[in-house]
N, CA, C, O and the ligand as a Tripos MOL2 file, in Angstrom:
@<TRIPOS>MOLECULE
protein
  273   271    69     0     0
PROTEIN
NO_CHARGES

@<TRIPOS>ATOM
      1 N         197.8660  113.4020 -105.7430 N.3       1 MET1
      2 CA        197.1620  113.0270 -104.5100 C.3       1 MET1
      3 C         195.6760  113.3140 -104.6650 C.2       1 MET1
      4 O         195.2840  114.3720 -105.1560 O.2       1 MET1
      5 N         194.8750  112.3830 -104.2490 N.am      2 LYS2
      6 CA        193.4320  112.5650 -104.3750 C.3       2 LYS2
      7 C         192.7970  112.7750 -103.0150 C.2       2 LYS2
      8 O         192.8120  113.8900 -102.4940 O.2       2 LYS2
      9 N         192.2500  111.7430 -102.4410 N.am      3 SER3
     10 CA        191.6610  111.9200 -101.1130 C.3       3 SER3
     11 C         192.7640  111.9360 -100.0580 C.2       3 SER3
     12 O         192.9870  112.9600  -99.4120 O.2       3 SER3
     13 N         193.4510  110.8190  -99.8790 N.am      4 GLY4
     14 CA        194.6430  110.7890  -99.0480 C.3       4 GLY4
     15 C         194.4500  111.0640  -97.5680 C.2       4 GLY4
     16 O         195.4240  111.3730  -96.8820 O.2       4 GLY4
     17 N         193.2750  110.9690  -97.0660 N.am      5 ILE5
     18 CA        193.0590  111.1910  -95.6400 C.3       5 ILE5
     19 C         193.2920  109.8970  -94.8660 C.2       5 ILE5
     20 O         194.0960  109.8510  -93.9340 O.2       5 ILE5
     21 N         192.5940  108.8760  -95.2560 N.am      6 HIS6
     22 CA        192.8790  107.5650  -94.6890 C.3       6 HIS6
     23 C         192.8660  106.5180  -95.7760 C.2       6 HIS6
     24 O         192.3240  106.7400  -96.8590 O.2       6 HIS6
     25 N         193.4710  105.3590  -95.4870 N.am      7 PRO7
     26 CA        193.5580  104.3150  -96.5030 C.3       7 PRO7
     27 C         192.1910  103.9640  -97.0590 C.2       7 PRO7
     28 O         191.2400  103.7190  -96.3180 O.2       7 PRO7
     29 N         192.1190  103.9450  -98.3530 N.am      8 ASN8
     30 CA        190.8630  103.6620  -99.0210 C.3       8 ASN8
     31 C         191.0060  102.3770  -99.8200 C.2       8 ASN8
     32 O         191.8030  102.3020 -100.7550 O.2       8 ASN8
     33 N         190.2400  101.3790  -99.4530 N.am      9 TYR9
     34 CA        190.3050  100.0910 -100.1430 C.3       9 TYR9
     35 C         189.6220  100.2230 -101.4860 C.2       9 TYR9
     36 O         188.3970  100.3130 -101.5650 O.2       9 TYR9
     37 N         190.4020  100.2330 -102.5220 N.am     10 HIS10
     38 CA        189.8520  100.5110 -103.8290 C.3      10 HIS10
     39 C         190.5800   99.6980 -104.8970 C.2      10 HIS10
     40 O         191.5660   99.0140 -104.6220 O.2      10 HIS10
     41 N         190.0800   99.7910 -106.0890 N.am     11 GLU11
     42 CA        190.6650   99.0280 -107.1830 C.3      11 GLU11
     43 C         191.8510   99.7740 -107.7670 C.2      11 GLU11
     44 O         191.7730  100.9690 -108.0550 O.2      11 GLU11
     45 N         192.9450   99.0530 -107.9370 N.am     12 ILE12
     46 CA        194.1350   99.6540 -108.5210 C.3      12 ILE12
     47 C         194.5930   98.8120 -109.7120 C.2      12 ILE12
     48 O         194.2050   97.6530 -109.8590 O.2      12 ILE12
     49 N         195.4090   99.4080 -110.5400 N.am     13 THR13
     50 CA        195.9860   98.6770 -111.6500 C.3      13 THR13
     51 C         197.4340   98.3380 -111.3180 C.2      13 THR13
     52 O         198.2360   99.2190 -111.0070 O.2      13 THR13
     53 N         197.7540   97.0670 -111.3870 N.am     14 VAL14
     54 CA        199.1150   96.6280 -111.1270 C.3      14 VAL14
     55 C         199.8020   96.3610 -112.4590 C.2      14 VAL14
     56 O         199.2810   95.6550 -113.3230 O.2      14 VAL14
     57 N         200.9860   96.9450 -112.5990 N.am     15 GLU15
     58 CA        201.7400   96.7060 -113.8180 C.3      15 GLU15
     59 C         203.0360   96.0050 -113.4520 C.2      15 GLU15
     60 O         203.8080   96.4820 -112.6210 O.2      15 GLU15
     61 N         203.2610   94.8570 -114.0930 N.am     16 CYS16
     62 CA        204.4520   94.0730 -113.8080 C.3      16 CYS16
     63 C         205.5550   94.3970 -114.8060 C.2      16 CYS16
     64 O         205.3050   94.8890 -115.9070 O.2      16 CYS16
     65 N         206.7610   94.1100 -114.3940 N.am     17 GLN17
     66 CA        207.9000   94.3290 -115.2850 C.3      17 GLN17
     67 C         207.8090   93.4770 -116.5450 C.2      17 GLN17
     68 O         208.3640   93.8330 -117.5850 O.2      17 GLN17
     69 N         207.1050   92.3510 -116.4480 N.am     18 CYS18
     70 CA        206.9610   91.4740 -117.6210 C.3      18 CYS18
     71 C         205.9430   92.0350 -118.6030 C.2      18 CYS18
     72 O         205.7670   91.4940 -119.6940 O.2      18 CYS18
     73 N         205.2750   93.1100 -118.2250 N.am     19 GLY19
     74 CA        204.3390   93.7520 -119.1390 C.3      19 GLY19
     75 C         202.8860   93.4530 -118.8440 C.2      19 GLY19
     76 O         201.9890   94.0550 -119.4340 O.2      19 GLY19
     77 N         202.6520   92.5240 -117.9340 N.am     20 VAL20
     78 CA        201.2780   92.1670 -117.5950 C.3      20 VAL20
     79 C         200.6520   93.2620 -116.7400 C.2      20 VAL20
     80 O         201.2770   93.7870 -115.8180 O.2      20 VAL20
     81 N         199.4160   93.5930 -117.0630 N.am     21 LYS21
     82 CA        198.6590   94.5140 -116.2200 C.3      21 LYS21
     83 C         197.4140   93.8000 -115.7330 C.2      21 LYS21
     84 O         196.7650   93.0700 -116.4830 O.2      21 LYS21
     85 N         197.0930   94.0150 -114.4890 N.am     22 PHE22
     86 CA        195.8530   93.4400 -113.9760 C.3      22 PHE22
     87 C         195.3080   94.3170 -112.8620 C.2      22 PHE22
     88 O         196.0350   95.0900 -112.2380 O.2      22 PHE22
     89 N         194.0200   94.1780 -112.6320 N.am     23 ALA23
     90 CA        193.3690   94.9760 -111.5930 C.3      23 ALA23
     91 C         193.2710   94.1710 -110.3170 C.2      23 ALA23
     92 O         193.0540   92.9590 -110.3410 O.2      23 ALA23
     93 N         193.4310   94.8540 -109.2110 N.am     24 THR24
     94 CA        193.2520   94.2110 -107.9210 C.3      24 THR24
     95 C         192.7260   95.2420 -106.9410 C.2      24 THR24
     96 O         192.5780   96.4190 -107.2700 O.2      24 THR24
     97 N         192.4510   94.7860 -105.7490 N.am     25 ARG25
     98 CA        191.9810   95.7310 -104.7330 C.3      25 ARG25
     99 C         193.0180   95.8710 -103.6460 C.2      25 ARG25
    100 O         193.5960   94.8830 -103.1920 O.2      25 ARG25
    101 N         193.2510   97.0940 -103.2340 N.am     26 SER26
    102 CA        194.3000   97.3510 -102.2630 C.3      26 SER26
    103 C         194.0360   98.6550 -101.5280 C.2      26 SER26
    104 O         193.2470   99.4890 -101.9720 O.2      26 SER26
    105 N         194.7030   98.8130 -100.4070 N.am     27 THR27
    106 CA        194.6700  100.0990  -99.7060 C.3      27 THR27
    107 C         195.8000  101.0030 -100.1740 C.2      27 THR27
    108 O         195.9750  102.1130  -99.6730 O.2      27 THR27
    109 N         196.5650  100.5080 -101.1440 N.am     28 TYR28
    110 CA        197.6360  101.3070 -101.7160 C.3      28 TYR28
    111 C         197.0980  102.6470 -102.2000 C.2      28 TYR28
    112 O         196.0820  102.6960 -102.8920 O.2      28 TYR28
    113 N         197.7750  103.7310 -101.8380 N.am     29 LYS29
    114 CA        197.1930  105.0500 -102.0570 C.3      29 LYS29
    115 C         197.1920  105.5000 -103.5130 C.2      29 LYS29
    116 O         196.4160  106.3740 -103.8990 O.2      29 LYS29
    117 N         198.0590  104.9040 -104.3130 N.am     30 GLU30
    118 CA        198.0610  105.2670 -105.7230 C.3      30 GLU30
    119 C         197.0560  104.3940 -106.4880 C.2      30 GLU30
    120 O         196.5930  103.3680 -105.9900 O.2      30 GLU30
    121 N         196.7390  104.8300 -107.7030 N.am     31 ASP31
    122 CA        195.8420  104.0420 -108.5430 C.3      31 ASP31
    123 C         196.5990  103.0200 -109.3760 C.2      31 ASP31
    124 O         196.0030  102.1330 -109.9860 O.2      31 ASP31
    125 N         197.9100  103.1560 -109.3920 N.am     32 GLU32
    126 CA        198.7140  102.2600 -110.2030 C.3      32 GLU32
    127 C         199.9240  101.8120 -109.3950 C.2      32 GLU32
    128 O         200.5360  102.6060 -108.6810 O.2      32 GLU32
    129 N         200.2590  100.5390 -109.5150 N.am     33 LEU33
    130 CA        201.3730   99.9820 -108.7600 C.3      33 LEU33
    131 C         202.2510   99.1670 -109.6900 C.2      33 LEU33
    132 O         201.7590   98.3160 -110.4310 O.2      33 LEU33
    133 N         203.5560   99.4290 -109.6510 N.am     34 LYS34
    134 CA        204.4730   98.6630 -110.4790 C.3      34 LYS34
    135 C         205.1680   97.6190 -109.6090 C.2      34 LYS34
    136 O         205.6770   97.9170 -108.5290 O.2      34 LYS34
    137 N         205.1730   96.3940 -110.1140 N.am     35 VAL35
    138 CA        205.7770   95.3080 -109.3570 C.3      35 VAL35
    139 C         206.8270   94.5960 -110.2050 C.2      35 VAL35
    140 O         206.8460   94.7250 -111.4290 O.2      35 VAL35
    141 N         207.6940   93.8490 -109.5400 N.am     36 ALA36
    142 CA        208.7660   93.1470 -110.2380 C.3      36 ALA36
    143 C         208.3060   91.7910 -110.7570 C.2      36 ALA36
    144 O         208.7450   91.3380 -111.8140 O.2      36 ALA36
    145 N         207.4320   91.1580 -110.0170 N.am     37 VAL37
    146 CA        206.9240   89.8530 -110.4410 C.3      37 VAL37
    147 C         205.4200   89.8000 -110.2290 C.2      37 VAL37
    148 O         204.8660   90.5190 -109.3970 O.2      37 VAL37
    149 N         204.7780   88.9450 -110.9890 N.am     38 CYS38
    150 CA        203.3440   88.7720 -110.8420 C.3      38 CYS38
    151 C         202.9960   87.2990 -110.9920 C.2      38 CYS38
    152 O         203.8720   86.4670 -111.2260 O.2      38 CYS38
    153 N         201.7400   86.9870 -110.8600 N.am     39 SER39
    154 CA        201.3120   85.5940 -110.9570 C.3      39 SER39
    155 C         201.5660   85.0180 -112.3510 C.2      39 SER39
    156 O         201.6320   83.8020 -112.5310 O.2      39 SER39
    157 N         201.7080   85.9090 -113.3310 N.am     40 GLN40
    158 CA        201.9380   85.4530 -114.6970 C.3      40 GLN40
    159 C         203.3700   85.0070 -114.9210 C.2      40 GLN40
    160 O         203.6200   84.0680 -115.6770 O.2      40 GLN40
    161 N         204.3090   85.6700 -114.2700 N.am     41 CYS41
    162 CA        205.7110   85.3600 -114.5160 C.3      41 CYS41
    163 C         206.3710   84.7090 -113.2980 C.2      41 CYS41
    164 O         207.5380   84.3240 -113.3650 O.2      41 CYS41
    165 N         205.6550   84.5820 -112.2070 N.am     42 HIS42
    166 CA        206.1950   83.8960 -111.0390 C.3      42 HIS42
    167 C         205.0620   83.1810 -110.2940 C.2      42 HIS42
    168 O         204.3250   83.8200 -109.5420 O.2      42 HIS42
    169 N         204.9170   81.8910 -110.4880 N.am     43 PRO43
    170 CA        203.7790   81.1430 -109.9460 C.3      43 PRO43
    171 C         203.6650   81.2180 -108.4310 C.2      43 PRO43
    172 O         202.5750   81.0520 -107.8840 O.2      43 PRO43
    173 N         204.7650   81.4640 -107.7550 N.am     44 PHE44
    174 CA        204.7090   81.5040 -106.2930 C.3      44 PHE44
    175 C         203.8050   82.6280 -105.8030 C.2      44 PHE44
    176 O         203.0720   82.4740 -104.8260 O.2      44 PHE44
    177 N         203.8700   83.7380 -106.4840 N.am     45 TYR45
    178 CA        203.0590   84.8670 -106.0710 C.3      45 TYR45
    179 C         201.6620   84.7710 -106.6470 C.2      45 TYR45
    180 O         201.4780   84.4790 -107.8280 O.2      45 TYR45
    181 N         200.6930   85.0170 -105.8070 N.am     46 THR46
    182 CA        199.3240   85.0340 -106.3020 C.3      46 THR46
    183 C         198.9140   86.4310 -106.7200 C.2      46 THR46
    184 O         197.7790   86.6410 -107.1500 O.2      46 THR46
    185 N         199.8180   87.3860 -106.6010 N.am     47 GLY47
    186 CA        199.5280   88.7480 -107.0360 C.3      47 GLY47
    187 C         198.7680   89.5290 -105.9890 C.2      47 GLY47
    188 O         199.3460   90.3430 -105.2680 O.2      47 GLY47
    189 N         197.4870   89.2860 -105.9040 N.am     48 THR48
    190 CA        196.6610   90.1080 -105.0200 C.3      48 THR48
    191 C         197.0150   89.9060 -103.5520 C.2      48 THR48
    192 O         196.9490   90.8460 -102.7600 O.2      48 THR48
    193 N         197.3930   88.6760 -103.1850 N.am     49 SER49
    194 CA        197.6170   88.4040 -101.7660 C.3      49 SER49
    195 C         198.7700   89.2230 -101.1960 C.2      49 SER49
    196 O         198.8150   89.4640  -99.9900 O.2      49 SER49
    197 N         199.6900   89.6500 -102.0350 N.am     50 LYS50
    198 CA        200.8010   90.4660 -101.5550 C.3      50 LYS50
    199 C         200.3310   91.8210 -101.0450 C.2      50 LYS50
    200 O         200.9930   92.4320 -100.2060 O.2      50 LYS50
    201 N         199.2120   92.2870 -101.5380 N.am     51 PHE51
    202 CA        198.7800   93.6350 -101.2240 C.3      51 PHE51
    203 C         197.6070   93.6790 -100.2550 C.2      51 PHE51
    204 O         197.0370   94.7350  -99.9830 O.2      51 PHE51
    205 N         197.2630   92.5010  -99.7430 N.am     52 VAL52
    206 CA        196.1710   92.4690  -98.7730 C.3      52 VAL52
    207 C         196.6360   93.1030  -97.4690 C.2      52 VAL52
    208 O         197.7720   92.9150  -97.0330 O.2      52 VAL52
    209 N         195.7480   93.8420  -96.8740 N.am     53 ASP53
    210 CA        196.0610   94.5080  -95.6160 C.3      53 ASP53
    211 C         196.1340   93.4840  -94.4970 C.2      53 ASP53
    212 O         195.1050   93.0750  -93.9590 O.2      53 ASP53
    213 N         197.3350   93.0690  -94.1460 N.am     54 THR54
    214 CA        197.4980   92.0150  -93.1480 C.3      54 THR54
    215 C         197.1820   92.5070  -91.7380 C.2      54 THR54
    216 O         196.8130   91.7080  -90.8780 O.2      54 THR54
    217 N         197.3200   93.7880  -91.4920 N.am     55 THR55
    218 CA        197.0020   94.2950  -90.1580 C.3      55 THR55
    219 C         195.5290   94.0910  -89.8490 C.2      55 THR55
    220 O         195.1650   93.8800  -88.6920 O.2      55 THR55
    221 N         194.6970   94.1480  -90.8390 N.am     56 GLY56
    222 CA        193.2830   93.8830  -90.6420 C.3      56 GLY56
    223 C         193.0590   92.4570  -90.1750 C.2      56 GLY56
    224 O         192.1980   92.1980  -89.3350 O.2      56 GLY56
    225 N         193.8280   91.5440  -90.7150 N.am     57 ARG57
    226 CA        193.7030   90.1450  -90.3190 C.3      57 ARG57
    227 C         194.1470   89.9490  -88.8810 C.2      57 ARG57
    228 O         193.5040   89.2320  -88.1140 O.2      57 ARG57
    229 N         195.2420   90.5860  -88.5240 N.am     58 VAL58
    230 CA        195.7450   90.4640  -87.1570 C.3      58 VAL58
    231 C         194.7210   91.0180  -86.1790 C.2      58 VAL58
    232 O         194.4850   90.4470  -85.1140 O.2      58 VAL58
    233 N         194.1280   92.1180  -86.5500 N.am     59 ASP59
    234 CA        193.1240   92.7290  -85.6950 C.3      59 ASP59
    235 C         191.9300   91.8060  -85.5150 C.2      59 ASP59
    236 O         191.3990   91.6770  -84.4120 O.2      59 ASP59
    237 N         191.5140   91.1720  -86.5840 N.am     60 LYS60
    238 CA        190.4210   90.2080  -86.4860 C.3      60 LYS60
    239 C         190.8000   89.0440  -85.5870 C.2      60 LYS60
    240 O         189.9980   88.5690  -84.7820 O.2      60 LYS60
    241 N         192.0310   88.5960  -85.7370 N.am     61 PHE61
    242 CA        192.5280   87.4870  -84.9280 C.3      61 PHE61
    243 C         192.5100   87.8510  -83.4540 C.2      61 PHE61
    244 O         192.0860   87.0590  -82.6130 O.2      61 PHE61
    245 N         192.9720   89.0510  -83.1500 N.am     62 ARG62
    246 CA        192.9990   89.5000  -81.7580 C.3      62 ARG62
    247 C         191.5960   89.6120  -81.1800 C.2      62 ARG62
    248 O         191.3440   89.2330  -80.0360 O.2      62 ARG62
    249 N         190.7050   90.1320  -81.9820 N.am     63 LYS63
    250 CA        189.3280   90.2730  -81.5000 C.3      63 LYS63
    251 C         188.7070   88.9050  -81.2460 C.2      63 LYS63
    252 O         187.9540   88.7060  -80.2920 O.2      63 LYS63
    253 N         189.0400   87.9900  -82.1110 N.am     64 LYS64
    254 CA        188.4340   86.6610  -82.0090 C.3      64 LYS64
    255 C         188.9290   85.9360  -80.7570 C.2      64 LYS64
    256 O         188.1490   85.2810  -80.0670 O.2      64 LYS64
    257 N         190.2240   86.0540  -80.4660 N.am     65 TYR65
    258 CA        190.7900   85.2710  -79.3770 C.3      65 TYR65
    259 C         191.1330   86.1070  -78.1400 C.2      65 TYR65
    260 O         191.3460   85.5630  -77.0570 O.2      65 TYR65
    261 N         191.1850   87.4290  -78.3100 N.am     66 GLY66
    262 CA        191.5830   88.2610  -77.1770 C.3      66 GLY66
    263 C         190.3990   88.7680  -76.3840 C.2      66 GLY66
    264 O         190.4530   88.8640  -75.1580 O.2      66 GLY66
    265 N         189.3410   89.0880  -77.0830 N.am     67 LEU67
    266 CA        188.1760   89.6290  -76.3800 C.3      67 LEU67
    267 C         187.2580   88.5060  -75.9120 C.2      67 LEU67
    268 O         187.3580   87.3640  -76.3610 O.2      67 LEU67
    269 N         186.4110   88.8460  -75.0490 N.am     68 LYS68
    270 CA        185.4110   87.9480  -74.4640 C.3      68 LYS68
    271 C         186.0050   86.8830  -73.5400 C.2      68 LYS68
    272 O         185.2690   86.0660  -72.9850 O.2      68 LYS68
    273 ZN        204.9290   89.4810 -114.3980 Zn       69 ZN69
@<TRIPOS>BOND
     1     1     2 1
     2     2     3 1
     3     3     4 2
     4     3     5 am
     5     5     6 1
     6     6     7 1
     7     7     8 2
     8     7     9 am
     9     9    10 1
    10    10    11 1
    11    11    12 2
    12    11    13 am
    13    13    14 1
    14    14    15 1
    15    15    16 2
    16    15    17 am
    17    17    18 1
    18    18    19 1
    19    19    20 2
    20    19    21 am
    21    21    22 1
    22    22    23 1
    23    23    24 2
    24    23    25 am
    25    25    26 1
    26    26    27 1
    27    27    28 2
    28    27    29 am
    29    29    30 1
    30    30    31 1
    31    31    32 2
    32    31    33 am
    33    33    34 1
    34    34    35 1
    35    35    36 2
    36    35    37 am
    37    37    38 1
    38    38    39 1
    39    39    40 2
    40    39    41 am
    41    41    42 1
    42    42    43 1
    43    43    44 2
    44    43    45 am
    45    45    46 1
    46    46    47 1
    47    47    48 2
    48    47    49 am
    49    49    50 1
    50    50    51 1
    51    51    52 2
    52    51    53 am
    53    53    54 1
    54    54    55 1
    55    55    56 2
    56    55    57 am
    57    57    58 1
    58    58    59 1
    59    59    60 2
    60    59    61 am
    61    61    62 1
    62    62    63 1
    63    63    64 2
    64    63    65 am
    65    65    66 1
    66    66    67 1
    67    67    68 2
    68    67    69 am
    69    69    70 1
    70    70    71 1
    71    71    72 2
    72    71    73 am
    73    73    74 1
    74    74    75 1
    75    75    76 2
    76    75    77 am
    77    77    78 1
    78    78    79 1
    79    79    80 2
    80    79    81 am
    81    81    82 1
    82    82    83 1
    83    83    84 2
    84    83    85 am
    85    85    86 1
    86    86    87 1
    87    87    88 2
    88    87    89 am
    89    89    90 1
    90    90    91 1
    91    91    92 2
    92    91    93 am
    93    93    94 1
    94    94    95 1
    95    95    96 2
    96    95    97 am
    97    97    98 1
    98    98    99 1
    99    99   100 2
   100    99   101 am
   101   101   102 1
   102   102   103 1
   103   103   104 2
   104   103   105 am
   105   105   106 1
   106   106   107 1
   107   107   108 2
   108   107   109 am
   109   109   110 1
   110   110   111 1
   111   111   112 2
   112   111   113 am
   113   113   114 1
   114   114   115 1
   115   115   116 2
   116   115   117 am
   117   117   118 1
   118   118   119 1
   119   119   120 2
   120   119   121 am
   121   121   122 1
   122   122   123 1
   123   123   124 2
   124   123   125 am
   125   125   126 1
   126   126   127 1
   127   127   128 2
   128   127   129 am
   129   129   130 1
   130   130   131 1
   131   131   132 2
   132   131   133 am
   133   133   134 1
   134   134   135 1
   135   135   136 2
   136   135   137 am
   137   137   138 1
   138   138   139 1
   139   139   140 2
   140   139   141 am
   141   141   142 1
   142   142   143 1
   143   143   144 2
   144   143   145 am
   145   145   146 1
   146   146   147 1
   147   147   148 2
   148   147   149 am
   149   149   150 1
   150   150   151 1
   151   151   152 2
   152   151   153 am
   153   153   154 1
   154   154   155 1
   155   155   156 2
   156   155   157 am
   157   157   158 1
   158   158   159 1
   159   159   160 2
   160   159   161 am
   161   161   162 1
   162   162   163 1
   163   163   164 2
   164   163   165 am
   165   165   166 1
   166   166   167 1
   167   167   168 2
   168   167   169 am
   169   169   170 1
   170   170   171 1
   171   171   172 2
   172   171   173 am
   173   173   174 1
   174   174   175 1
   175   175   176 2
   176   175   177 am
   177   177   178 1
   178   178   179 1
   179   179   180 2
   180   179   181 am
   181   181   182 1
   182   182   183 1
   183   183   184 2
   184   183   185 am
   185   185   186 1
   186   186   187 1
   187   187   188 2
   188   187   189 am
   189   189   190 1
   190   190   191 1
   191   191   192 2
   192   191   193 am
   193   193   194 1
   194   194   195 1
   195   195   196 2
   196   195   197 am
   197   197   198 1
   198   198   199 1
   199   199   200 2
   200   199   201 am
   201   201   202 1
   202   202   203 1
   203   203   204 2
   204   203   205 am
   205   205   206 1
   206   206   207 1
   207   207   208 2
   208   207   209 am
   209   209   210 1
   210   210   211 1
   211   211   212 2
   212   211   213 am
   213   213   214 1
   214   214   215 1
   215   215   216 2
   216   215   217 am
   217   217   218 1
   218   218   219 1
   219   219   220 2
   220   219   221 am
   221   221   222 1
   222   222   223 1
   223   223   224 2
   224   223   225 am
   225   225   226 1
   226   226   227 1
   227   227   228 2
   228   227   229 am
   229   229   230 1
   230   230   231 1
   231   231   232 2
   232   231   233 am
   233   233   234 1
   234   234   235 1
   235   235   236 2
   236   235   237 am
   237   237   238 1
   238   238   239 1
   239   239   240 2
   240   239   241 am
   241   241   242 1
   242   242   243 1
   243   243   244 2
   244   243   245 am
   245   245   246 1
   246   246   247 1
   247   247   248 2
   248   247   249 am
   249   249   250 1
   250   250   251 1
   251   251   252 2
   252   251   253 am
   253   253   254 1
   254   254   255 1
   255   255   256 2
   256   255   257 am
   257   257   258 1
   258   258   259 1
   259   259   260 2
   260   259   261 am
   261   261   262 1
   262   262   263 1
   263   263   264 2
   264   263   265 am
   265   265   266 1
   266   266   267 1
   267   267   268 2
   268   267   269 am
   269   269   270 1
   270   270   271 1
   271   271   272 2
@<TRIPOS>SUBSTRUCTURE
     1 MET1         2 RESIDUE 1 A MET
     2 LYS2         6 RESIDUE 1 A LYS
     3 SER3        10 RESIDUE 1 A SER
     4 GLY4        14 RESIDUE 1 A GLY
     5 ILE5        18 RESIDUE 1 A ILE
     6 HIS6        22 RESIDUE 1 A HIS
     7 PRO7        26 RESIDUE 1 A PRO
     8 ASN8        30 RESIDUE 1 A ASN
     9 TYR9        34 RESIDUE 1 A TYR
    10 HIS10       38 RESIDUE 1 A HIS
    11 GLU11       42 RESIDUE 1 A GLU
    12 ILE12       46 RESIDUE 1 A ILE
    13 THR13       50 RESIDUE 1 A THR
    14 VAL14       54 RESIDUE 1 A VAL
    15 GLU15       58 RESIDUE 1 A GLU
    16 CYS16       62 RESIDUE 1 A CYS
    17 GLN17       66 RESIDUE 1 A GLN
    18 CYS18       70 RESIDUE 1 A CYS
    19 GLY19       74 RESIDUE 1 A GLY
    20 VAL20       78 RESIDUE 1 A VAL
    21 LYS21       82 RESIDUE 1 A LYS
    22 PHE22       86 RESIDUE 1 A PHE
    23 ALA23       90 RESIDUE 1 A ALA
    24 THR24       94 RESIDUE 1 A THR
    25 ARG25       98 RESIDUE 1 A ARG
    26 SER26      102 RESIDUE 1 A SER
    27 THR27      106 RESIDUE 1 A THR
    28 TYR28      110 RESIDUE 1 A TYR
    29 LYS29      114 RESIDUE 1 A LYS
    30 GLU30      118 RESIDUE 1 A GLU
    31 ASP31      122 RESIDUE 1 A ASP
    32 GLU32      126 RESIDUE 1 A GLU
    33 LEU33      130 RESIDUE 1 A LEU
    34 LYS34      134 RESIDUE 1 A LYS
    35 VAL35      138 RESIDUE 1 A VAL
    36 ALA36      142 RESIDUE 1 A ALA
    37 VAL37      146 RESIDUE 1 A VAL
    38 CYS38      150 RESIDUE 1 A CYS
    39 SER39      154 RESIDUE 1 A SER
    40 GLN40      158 RESIDUE 1 A GLN
    41 CYS41      162 RESIDUE 1 A CYS
    42 HIS42      166 RESIDUE 1 A HIS
    43 PRO43      170 RESIDUE 1 A PRO
    44 PHE44      174 RESIDUE 1 A PHE
    45 TYR45      178 RESIDUE 1 A TYR
    46 THR46      182 RESIDUE 1 A THR
    47 GLY47      186 RESIDUE 1 A GLY
    48 THR48      190 RESIDUE 1 A THR
    49 SER49      194 RESIDUE 1 A SER
    50 LYS50      198 RESIDUE 1 A LYS
    51 PHE51      202 RESIDUE 1 A PHE
    52 VAL52      206 RESIDUE 1 A VAL
    53 ASP53      210 RESIDUE 1 A ASP
    54 THR54      214 RESIDUE 1 A THR
    55 THR55      218 RESIDUE 1 A THR
    56 GLY56      222 RESIDUE 1 A GLY
    57 ARG57      226 RESIDUE 1 A ARG
    58 VAL58      230 RESIDUE 1 A VAL
    59 ASP59      234 RESIDUE 1 A ASP
    60 LYS60      238 RESIDUE 1 A LYS
    61 PHE61      242 RESIDUE 1 A PHE
    62 ARG62      246 RESIDUE 1 A ARG
    63 LYS63      250 RESIDUE 1 A LYS
    64 LYS64      254 RESIDUE 1 A LYS
    65 TYR65      258 RESIDUE 1 A TYR
    66 GLY66      262 RESIDUE 1 A GLY
    67 LEU67      266 RESIDUE 1 A LEU
    68 LYS68      270 RESIDUE 1 A LYS
    69 ZN69       273 GROUP 0 **** ****
């Protein structure tokens, strides 16, 4: 455990079961993430989009249409 106080959007290394490693940005608290599939072995997944903080998007959506 490093900082661990609140989610920190930072660069992490993703390691896939197929052996591919790539860097992405995530709020995931670890520096390394192991996944079952990646963009290299499964075209459906774009890799990084799986780890995007979707709650941030919802919050933006609410602010855009809920406020004012
Ligand atoms: Zn893979």
